[in-house]
C-alpha positions as CSV (number, residue, x, y, z in Angstrom):
1,K,50.4,39.3,102.9
2,A,49.1,39.4,106.5
3,E,52.7,39.4,107.8
4,S,53.7,42.0,105.7
5,W,50.8,44.3,107.0
6,S,51.9,43.3,110.6
7,F,55.4,43.9,109.9
8,K,54.4,47.9,108.6
9,L,52.3,48.3,111.8
10,S,54.7,47.6,114.3
11,Y,57.1,49.1,112.4
12,Y,55.3,52.5,111.8
13,N,54.2,52.4,115.8
14,E,57.8,52.0,116.7
15,Y,58.8,54.8,114.5
16,K,56.0,57.1,115.9
17,S,57.2,56.3,119.4
18,Y,60.9,57.1,118.6
19,L,59.5,60.5,117.4
20,S,57.9,61.0,120.4
21,M,61.2,60.8,122.0
22,G,62.5,64.0,120.4
23,S,65.3,62.7,118.5
24,K,66.7,65.5,116.4
25,T,68.8,62.7,113.8
26,S,65.1,61.1,113.4
27,S,63.8,64.1,111.6
28,L,66.6,63.6,109.2
29,L,65.8,60.4,108.0
30,R,62.7,59.8,106.1
31,P,59.6,57.0,107.3
32,D,60.3,55.4,104.0
33,E,63.6,55.1,104.1
34,I,63.8,53.7,107.5
35,Q,61.2,51.3,106.5
36,D,63.1,50.2,103.3
37,L,66.3,50.0,105.5
38,S,64.5,48.0,108.3
39,E,63.2,45.7,105.6
40,K,66.4,45.0,103.9
41,T,68.6,44.7,107.4
42,G,66.2,43.5,109.8
43,F,67.1,46.2,112.1
44,T,64.4,48.2,114.0
45,A,63.3,51.5,113.2
46,R,65.0,52.4,116.5
47,E,68.3,50.7,115.7
48,I,68.6,52.1,112.5
49,V,68.2,55.8,114.0
50,R,70.9,54.8,116.3
51,L,73.0,54.0,113.6
52,Y,72.3,56.8,111.6
53,N,73.5,58.7,114.9
54,R,76.9,56.9,114.7
55,F,77.2,57.3,111.0
56,A,77.0,61.1,111.8
57,C,79.5,61.3,114.0
58,L,81.9,59.5,112.1
59,D,81.0,61.6,108.8
60,K,83.5,64.5,110.1
61,T,83.4,66.0,106.8
62,R,79.3,66.1,106.7
63,S,79.6,64.6,103.1
64,G,77.4,61.7,103.5
65,Y,80.0,59.3,102.8
66,L,82.5,57.6,105.1
67,R,85.9,56.7,103.6
68,R,88.6,54.5,105.2
69,E,90.3,56.9,107.4
70,D,86.7,57.8,108.8
71,L,86.6,54.0,110.1
72,Q,90.8,53.5,111.0
73,N,89.6,56.3,113.9
74,I,87.6,54.1,115.6
75,P,89.5,52.9,118.8
76,E,87.5,49.6,118.7
77,F,89.4,49.4,115.4
78,S,92.5,50.9,116.2
79,V,93.3,48.0,118.5
80,N,91.9,45.0,116.3
81,P,94.9,43.1,114.6
82,L,92.6,42.9,111.5
83,C,91.5,46.3,111.7
84,N,92.8,46.8,108.0
85,R,91.0,43.5,106.9
86,V,87.9,44.2,108.3
87,I,87.8,48.1,106.9
88,E,88.8,46.5,103.7
89,A,85.9,44.3,103.7
90,F,83.5,47.4,104.5
91,F,84.9,49.2,101.2
92,W,84.8,45.8,99.1
93,E,83.3,48.0,96.3
94,S,83.6,51.5,96.4
95,D,85.8,53.9,98.1
96,E,83.3,55.4,100.0
97,V,79.7,54.1,101.7
98,N,76.7,56.1,102.3
99,F,74.3,55.4,105.3
100,S,72.4,52.7,103.6
101,Q,75.4,51.1,102.4
102,F,76.6,51.1,106.0
103,A,73.5,50.1,107.5
104,I,73.4,47.1,105.0
105,L,76.8,46.2,105.9
106,L,76.4,46.2,109.7
107,S,73.3,44.0,109.4
108,T,75.9,41.3,108.6
109,F,76.7,41.1,112.3
110,R,73.2,41.7,113.6
111,P,72.2,38.5,115.4
112,I,70.0,36.3,113.2
113,R,66.5,36.3,114.0
114,T,63.8,33.9,112.5
115,R,61.5,36.3,111.4
116,T,64.0,38.9,110.3
117,V,66.3,36.8,108.2
118,T,67.3,38.8,105.3
119,E,69.5,38.9,102.1
120,Y,72.1,40.4,104.0
121,N,72.2,38.8,107.5
122,N,72.1,35.3,107.5
123,R,74.3,32.5,107.7
124,E,76.3,32.7,104.2
125,G,76.3,36.4,104.2
126,K,78.3,36.3,107.9
127,I,80.5,33.8,106.0
128,R,81.2,35.3,102.5
129,F,82.1,38.7,104.9
130,L,85.0,36.4,106.6
131,F,86.0,35.3,103.2
132,R,86.4,38.9,102.2
133,L,88.4,39.1,105.2
134,Y,91.0,36.7,103.7
135,D,90.9,37.6,100.3
136,V,93.4,40.3,100.4
137,D,93.6,40.6,96.5
138,K,89.8,40.5,95.6
139,D,90.0,37.8,93.1
140,G,87.5,36.0,94.3
141,R,89.7,32.9,95.8
142,L,92.1,32.5,98.5
143,S,95.7,31.9,97.7
144,K,98.9,31.5,100.0
145,D,99.7,35.0,99.7
146,D,96.3,35.7,101.0
147,F,96.3,33.5,104.1
148,H,100.1,34.7,104.9
149,E,99.0,38.4,104.7
150,V,96.2,37.6,107.0
151,L,97.8,35.2,109.4
152,T,101.1,37.5,110.1
153,G,98.5,40.1,110.8
154,L,97.5,38.2,113.6
155,V,100.3,36.3,114.8
156,G,102.9,39.1,113.9
157,D,106.5,37.6,114.7
158,T,105.5,34.8,116.9
159,V,105.6,32.6,114.4
160,N,108.7,31.8,112.1
161,A,108.5,31.4,108.6
162,V,108.4,27.6,108.4
163,E,105.6,27.3,110.7
164,M,103.7,29.7,109.2
165,E,103.9,28.0,105.6
166,K,102.7,24.4,107.6
167,V,99.9,26.5,109.5
168,I,98.9,27.9,106.0
169,L,99.0,24.6,104.1
170,R,97.2,22.8,106.5
171,A,94.4,25.6,106.4
172,I,94.1,25.1,102.7
173,D,94.4,21.3,102.8
174,E,91.6,21.1,105.2
175,A,89.8,23.3,102.6
176,G,89.7,20.6,100.1
177,A,92.4,22.2,97.9
178,D,95.1,20.1,96.4
179,I,98.3,20.9,97.5
180,S,100.5,18.1,96.1
181,N,102.0,20.1,93.0
182,E,104.2,22.6,94.5
183,D,104.6,24.0,90.9
184,E,101.2,24.8,90.9
185,D,99.3,28.1,92.5
186,T,96.6,26.5,94.9
187,Y,93.4,28.0,95.7
188,V,90.7,27.8,98.2
189,T,87.2,28.6,96.5
190,F,84.2,30.4,98.6
191,D,82.5,26.9,98.5
192,Q,85.4,25.2,99.8
193,F,85.8,27.6,102.6
194,K,82.2,27.9,103.3
195,K,82.5,23.8,104.0
196,T,85.3,24.2,106.4
197,L,82.8,25.9,108.5
198,D,80.1,23.3,108.3
199,H,80.2,22.6,112.1
200,V,81.1,26.3,113.2
201,D,78.6,28.6,114.9
202,V,79.4,31.4,112.6
203,E,75.9,33.1,113.8
204,T,77.2,33.5,117.0
205,R,80.3,34.1,116.6
206,L,79.7,36.8,113.7
207,S,77.0,38.5,115.8
208,M,76.8,41.6,118.3
209,P,74.4,43.6,120.2
210,F,73.1,46.8,118.4
């Protein structure tokens, strides 16, 4: 409880400090909204207001929601070979996201800090986001077709069909799935996918400054 009050006090001090800087956007977010998002995402009040500025710039129609095309217009996305997969992971459950959903999704990429680990910003949350990048048909498991579409987006025509098949089968085999029966479809589950990343520093690789 003492830690909870300490968090609220530091949050309100930071919020008042930000208001004193004269941010116009901050007036569009209520203090309780910012506090709620801060507790869910681990973002500071300053970071949340900055994200809201970014959200407002992307929301060209002023609808209060972002759609796929809004993210496709971001230069950083357009040059990324996994652009479409990243965007689909953002719109996993809906065809549009509001600011709260936007902030929660971005919190997946926030560096993990011991005192601000949240439901969304932790190792498993980052791995689940990676899994969604590969789960093209959104069926909760990774098939050869899923791997093929994602890897083709990464390497294009630089790898021939035979080599691509070998790469895919090796990835599925390393995940622990049975590839011995060529007549049956083979899938990689989330737990198998997660296990292949046991020795990978996902926390650092899927983090960026805000």
